N, C-alpha and C positions, 0 to 999 in steps of 0.2 A: 403670251403666242404674238409674233411679230407680223405685221401686216405683209411684210416682204418676204415670206418665206419661200422654199425652193419651188420650181416651177412645176405645175400642172399642165400636162398634155390633154387636152380634150377633156375637161373639167365635166363630170356627170351632171352638174346643176348649172342652170344658166342665172347670172345676174346681169342685167343691163349697166350696173354701176361698176362692173369689173370686166376686165378682159377674160374672155371665155377660154383663152388657152391657158394662161399663167395665173389668173386670179387678181394680178395686179389692180388696183383702184386708180380713179382719175386723181390728180393733182393739179394746183393750179399752173404749175410749171409744165404739166406733161397730161393733157387731156387725151381722153380716149379716142380712138378713131371709129367713126361709125360706118358700117356697110353702106356704100353708095347706092345699092341696088334695093335691097329689103328694107333699109333704115331701122333694123330690128338687133342686130349683132354689133358688140363693140369690142375693141382690140386696143392693146397697148401699143403695138408697131404693125407695119406693114408685113413685115416677117411673119408675126403670128396670125395675121389674117390670112396670109397665103398658106400657112401649114395647115389651117383648118377647112381651106376652101373644099376639098373633097368631101368633107362630112356635112358641109355647110349648104353645098351649092343646090340641093334637091329642094331644101325648104326655103332657101332664099329665092329660087326662081318660082317657087308657086307664090309668096309673099308678093314679089315685085309684080307679078303677072296678074294677081288679083288686084292690087293698088291700081295699076295702069288700067284696067279694063274698067273700074269704078272712077277713074279720072280723079284719083286722090293721090297725096304725097305718100302715105303710108297706108299700110293695109288696116290699122287701127282706126284711122280717121272716121271710117264709117260708123262708130260706135261713140263718137262724141256727145256729150249730153244726156245719155242714156242713163235710167234708172237702175238701181242696186241689182233687182233681179234681171233685169234685161242686159245688162253688163254682163252678168254670169252665164247667160243663156249664150250670149255673143261668143264668150270666150271657149265655152264647152264646144259650141259647134264649131268654132274655128280648129279645134283639135281632130274634132271627128272628120271634118271635110278634107283637111289635109291628109288624114289617114287614107281616106277612101281616093283621093287624087293622086297621091304618092304611090298607093297601093302596097303599103306595108305599116305596121306599127311604128309611131313616133317614138325617138329615145327620149328619155327623161328630160335631158336639156331642151329637146326641141318642143316638148310639151309646154315646159316652163317658158318658152319664147314667147307662146302663145297665152299662157296665163298669168303671166308677170309681165306684161309691157309696160316700156317708158310712157306712161301716160299721167295726166295729173291726178293725184290721190284723192282729191277734193270729190265727195260722193256726188253724182249727178253730172261731173264735169268729163273727165276722161278725156281731156284736148291731147293730143299726140305732136302736136307742131308747134311752132314759135320758140321763144325764147325760154325754154323749160329751167325751172331752177331746181336742182338736186340737192338733197340732202345730202353734207359733206361727212356726216357722222355715220349713217348706216347705209349709203349708197344703196338704197332700195325704194325711196320715196321721191317723188318730184312733184312739182306745181307749175301750173301755167301763168301763174302771177304772185306778186307780193300778196295781195289782198286773200289769195286761196291759201297761201302759205300761213299767214297771219291766224286764218280762220281755223286752221287745223293743228296751230302749234300745240296747244294744250294735250289734244288727243295724242299728237305724234311724240311729244315728250316723254310719254309713258311707253311708248313701243318702239322709239329708236334705239335704245342699247340692246334690246331683245332681237330686233331685227340685224343688227351688226353681229351680235352673238350667233344667230343663225348662221350668216352668211361664213363666218370665220369657221365654225365647226363643220358645215359642209364642205368648206375647201380642206379642212384638216382629215376629214374622212376619205376624201380624193386622192390625199398623199398616203396616208397610213392605212385605209379600209375601216372598217367599223371600229367605232371607238370602243374598247373593252378593258376599262382599268382594272386593276387588281381589286377583287372582293375584300372589304375588310375581315380580319381572320379572328378577333375579339369574339369570345363565347360568353355569353351571360351564366351566372353561376347560380343566380335566383332569378325568378320570374318577376320581369319588371313591367311587362304589358305593353301597350302602345305609347304614342307620344304626340304632342299637338301637331307635328309636321315632320316631313321627312329629314330635314337638317338636324333634328335630335338624334338621329340614326348616323347620318353623313354631314359632319360639320361642314358648313359653307364658307368657303372663302371669302374675303372682302371683296365685293363687286362694285363698290363706289366710284372707282377710278375711270379714266376715259378706256386705257388699255384693258384688254381681254389677256388675261394671264393663262400660263399652263395649267396651273392648279384650278382655275375657274372652269378651263375647258375640260378637264379630266371630272371635276364635280358633276358638272353637267351631264356628261355621258355616263357617269356611275349612278346618278340618281335614275337614268333612262334605264339602266339594267335591273335596278334592283326597287322601281315603282310596284313592279307586280307583286314581289314578294311582301312589301312592307304594305301595301293593299290589302293583301291576304291577313298579315299579322294584325292589322288596324281593326279590320271588319270582324275577323274571328274573334278577337279580345272582346268583343261587344256581343257577339250572336253564336258563339260555339261554346256550350256550356262546359265548365272545367278546363278550359284551354290550358291554363297553366301546369295542371296536375297531369295531364294528358301522358301516357307513356308511347302510344302509338296515334299516328294522324295520317289519314288519308284525305289528298286533295286531287280533283280532277280540274283540268284547265281545257276549255272547250272551246272550239274553232281555232285551235292552234295552229301556228305556221312555223317559218324559218325564224321569225322573231323570238318566238317562245323556246326554240330549240338551239339560238345561238349563244355561245357561253352559258352551257347548260348548268355549270357549277353555280351559277347565281341564285338558284332556286335553295340550294343548300342553306343559304343565309336565314332561312326560317328556322332551320334547327339551330342556330346560333342564339336566337331570341326565346327558345324554348327549351330551358334545362331539363324539365324531366322527361322530355324525348329520347326514346331510345330508337324508335323506328319513325321514318318519315317516307310516305310513297307518294309519289306524283304520277297521274295517268294524263299523259296529253291525248286529245282527241280532235281529229280534224281532217277532212277530204284533202287538204293539201300537203298532208305529212307523207313521209316514207316509212313503211314498216321496217322495224329492225331486222336484220339478219341473225340469224341463229348464233352465229360466231361473231356479232358485233361486242367489241369492248365494253365493260362497264365503267361508270364514272365513279369512282370512289369518292368518298368524303375526305375533307381535309384532314390532316395529320392528327390535329387535336381531337377531332371528333371520332376519326379511326381509333386513337387511343383509348377512348373511353367506352368502345364497343357500339358506338352508335352506326345505324344504318340509314342510308337514303337509296330508295328505289326508284327508277324511272321506267315506266313502261309508254310505248308509242302506238297508237291504232289509226291507222289510215281510213277514214270514212266518216259518218255522221256519228252524232251522240245517240241519237234513237236506236240505230243498228247496235252500237256498241253495248248499250243497255241489256239486248237480249242476250249478251255473252257475260254480263257482269252485273248480277240482281244486287251487289251489296251497294247502298249508298254512301258516298264519301262525306266527311265532316263538312266540307264546305267545296263550292262550285266556283270557277272563277271564268269569266269571259272578258278578255281584254279589248278594249276598243271595238265593242261588239258589231256596230254597223247593222243592227237589227233594222232598222229604218231604210237601209239601202237597197235591200231586196224587195222584189214584187211579193205581194202576199199571196198570189195564185199559185196554182199547182203546177202550172206549167213555166214557171220562172226556170232559167237556164243556171243561174247561180243560186248554190245552195236549195236546189228543189227540195233535197230531202234533209235540210240541216233547218235553217232559219224558218221553212216553211211548216215546220212541226216544233215551235218554239216551248210547247207543253212539255217535251221530253226534259227540258232543263229544269221543270219543277220536281223535284223529289222530295219524299216525305221527311219533314224536319230538317232538310238541308237548305242552308241559306243559298241564294244564288245571287253573287256579286258580279254586277257587269259595269264596265267603264265606257266612257264616249271621250272623244277628243274636245269637242266644244259644247258649250250649255245649250243650242239649238238642238244639238244633235242628241243629247242626253234626253231631253223632254221628247224628241221623237222616238228615241229608241224605246222609251218606257211605257208611251202610248201603243206603239205596235206590239209590244210584249203583252199588254193587258187586253187590248182588244183581238189579240189571236190566239191565245191560250183558252182553253174551255173552263180549266179550274179557277177557282176563286183565288185571288192573289192577295197577299197581305204585304204592303209596302213598308220596309223597316225604316230604308234611306232614301229619300226621292231627289235625284238628281242635284246632289250637293258638290260643291268643290272639294274634291280630293285632296287632303293634306298630304297623302303620300305620291301625290303626281310626280310626274318627270319634270324636269327643269330644263330639258333640252329643247328649245323653240323649235319648229317646224314651220314655215311660210303656209299661210292660209290664204288661197286663191279665192276662197268664197267670203272670205271675211266676215264670219259669223259674229254677231255681236258687234260689228264695226272694229273688230279686232285683226292685225296682220299676222298674228301667230297663234298657233295652239300647240298643247303638249299631249304627250301620251298619258292616258288613264287621268286626263285633267277633270272630269266629273264621274261620280259613282252614285250607282244605286243598289239597293240591296233589297231582295223579296224574298218570299218563300210561298209556300203552298198552305191556305189557310188549313 
């Protein structure tokens, strides 16, 4: 993947180390131009700055006015020397305040202007002025001094290429849309079970070079698509009795949204790994889904599976899992909640988000059915499991406790909260498995 690929107009993601119109990065002979009013946006040319002015001017005016009122050079100067939690609160409040004052929701790139500002990466510093030293490898990290850069060198060395890959994948999706590489068509003829990690199913291209290749970006997108399916295979191979000999399998995917429904054919991949199966049924349940119309076209299996008389059935139910169970008493073989976010919602009954969903976590505990749920980060995984255990009334048997998921995605996403002091997270990165005692 070349750094100088085609132009991106009004890219949906913000990177201060790249032009916010075309995505071009700074070079020694061509530094980026900084907006002289808000000091937050960067462009490769005056023409590109002018091209985005209509979209940028409202947030620009807000940031410039806030800095002027506080007598500061930039909006972010007021957060210098703040601790980790204080820094998170400052940026979260910055997004909320901007939305109130501008009387509209912020676009994604506008939120990222506030969540990923150009400030010193060293914890407890966050200096936003002076001769900042940018990382030329990822264009996502900067330091206020050589001392701070040296102090963080070891930690950043492990993150630098992940950040660069994240930036390039964000940029690629801005051009081509969501990355949906072709799903592998190979079908196992004998049951092989699981494997040590996702690379055994999806061979990883060499990633040791400085450049990010098209093969590597396609592989990262493919792991994102198949992470949920392979997480099901990995956990079911351990906790679903006789998985390799089953002719029928029913899977419930709860809390589903557009992520689960995009590229629906990806879920068939489980059928390719279970040669004894003749019927695979997926039930997607979530309040963000839309009920299927009666005349909606079905999604057929691949030609190889169709030729063997195999069937994959998908059904969609808009609403909570608790309500769904009143119409479907038969339990599935396994239940999956991807990137569950249990801990993000209030536990009280007056919660506006998922009041009828995660407020009744006990509905996810079915007799003899393993509940598999994943989390983006280690911190979230422990919080999600704690919320589940403290909320449900039933006794819970923990089969897998907040372990790093060998079938996680390898498509990095920037983490503005920096859980465990890491700059990126991954879909399905940590997994827990429980069941009712």
